[in-house]
C-alpha positions, 0 to 999 in steps of 0.5 A: 500500500502506497502512502497516498492510498493509506487511509487518512486519520479520522476524528475517531482516531483522535482524543480531544480534551477541551479547555485552554489549551484544547489538547488534541492527540492520537488515541491509544498511542497511535503512530500518526504524523503531523503531516498525515493529520494536517487536514483534520487538525486544520478543521479542528483548529478552524472550529475551536481556536477562537473559542478556546484561544489555543490548541496543543497538538501532542503525540504526533510525529514531527520529523523535522522543523521543515514539517512544522513550518509546513504545518504552520503554513497550511492554514491559508496565510503566509508565515511572516518574519520577526520584524521590529524585534524587542528580544534576540531571536535567530532564524532557524529555517524559512520563517521559523525562528528560535523562541526568545534567546534569554538566559535560562535561569530567568523567566519571561512574563506573560505577554502577547507577541508584538503587542508593544506595537500597532501591528502584530500577528494573529496566529503564533505556533510553538514547536518543542523540538527538545524539552528541557530536562527540568522546567522550561514550560511555556505558560499561557493565559486567557487575555479575555479573562485577564481583561475581566479580572482587572479592576474595571476602573483600571481598565478604563483608565488604561483604555483612555490613556493608552501606553507610550513605549520608549526604547533606547537601542544599542549602548551594549545593553539592548538590540542594536537598531540595525538588527531591529530595523534590518537596515544600516542607514538611519534614513531607512529607519526614519522612513520605517518609523514614519510609516508606523507612526513611531517618533525617533530621535538620534544622539551620539554615544560617548564612544561615537556610536549613533544611538536611536531612541523610539517612542510609540503610543500603543493600545493597552486593550484591543478588540478581537477583529473576528470575535469582538472580544475585548482583551488585555493586550500590551507588554506593560508588565514586561517593558516597565523598568520595574520588571527588572530586580532593584539592583539591576534597575539601579545599575542601569539608571546609574550607568545611562540615566533614566531617560536612556534605559533600554526600555520603559513604558509610560501612560500615553501622555508620558506620565509615569504609571503608578506602582499600585497599578503595576502590582495589580496587573502583575497579580492578575497575570500570575493568577491567570497562568496556565502551565503544562509540561512540554513533551518533545514534538509538541506543537502549540497553536495560539490566537495571539490576541486571545492568549498570552504566553510566557517562559519559565526558567529551565535547566539543560538543553531546550529547543523551542521554535516559533512561527507566526502568520496573519499580520493585523493592525487595528483600523484607525479612528473612522475606518470601518474595514479591518486591515489584516491580510 
């Protein structure tokens, strides 16, 4: 029997456990590859993703990163590159990247991918090529539940005032602007910033390095373009200087000054955000965390607006790769048609 004539997996061959994430796996340890199950898994995702927020495909054979890329690219939208980066990543293959390259002993707080900008992917996939010996989970959280759990007065204040993200590139402390913008020419950077509505200024560093500062006003909450659900959607808790321990905060401010720290965030009008507000937001995020262990071969598919993700510290070797699709930006005031493709 040739591979083309072999029976394709059917719904009865799978086990589906609802929830966040909705877990989809072969029954009784059946040997099914992700590629063989692709049409069926796409149909399940189409029916389930925007209700559940995320699906975990576990127990399927994923022979290569190329296979993962083919699966992620099979949902009808071209995979997109990791542009306007805020953390270091490396391109693995095609439009597949490493997950954030961050010291393994440190955690990465819950966030929605690229919610520090006005344009972001609606879909994101994670593939665990190799699970860590200890730790290394990718916790997730329901962005709708976070929105509902926060004090309505706090949500209303952030909705009205929005957020201002301030980034200082280079200085040996953060990504160089050349890497983030994919250009060596300041004029190209200025054109990119102008097109995205980002304010940018240049200054000379002490060693002659040309330094870039950007300021971008962005949403704190958002409305999902298809479900209409309101979601808490930002990286306030991650970008704010207080995300660092006190010793590191003091060292940074002493070294470069508060206005030149690599990243910080304020209310949209530039006023500081109250410590009490930050504490409440982080408390709610902690309460909403959903943690599951990675198994090598797992694929996690998230609606990036409906579900936030994080990373726990780990020991040993860990390899998780990422793919994204369906770039989206909210329509400007007065526009009626969503701008996603």
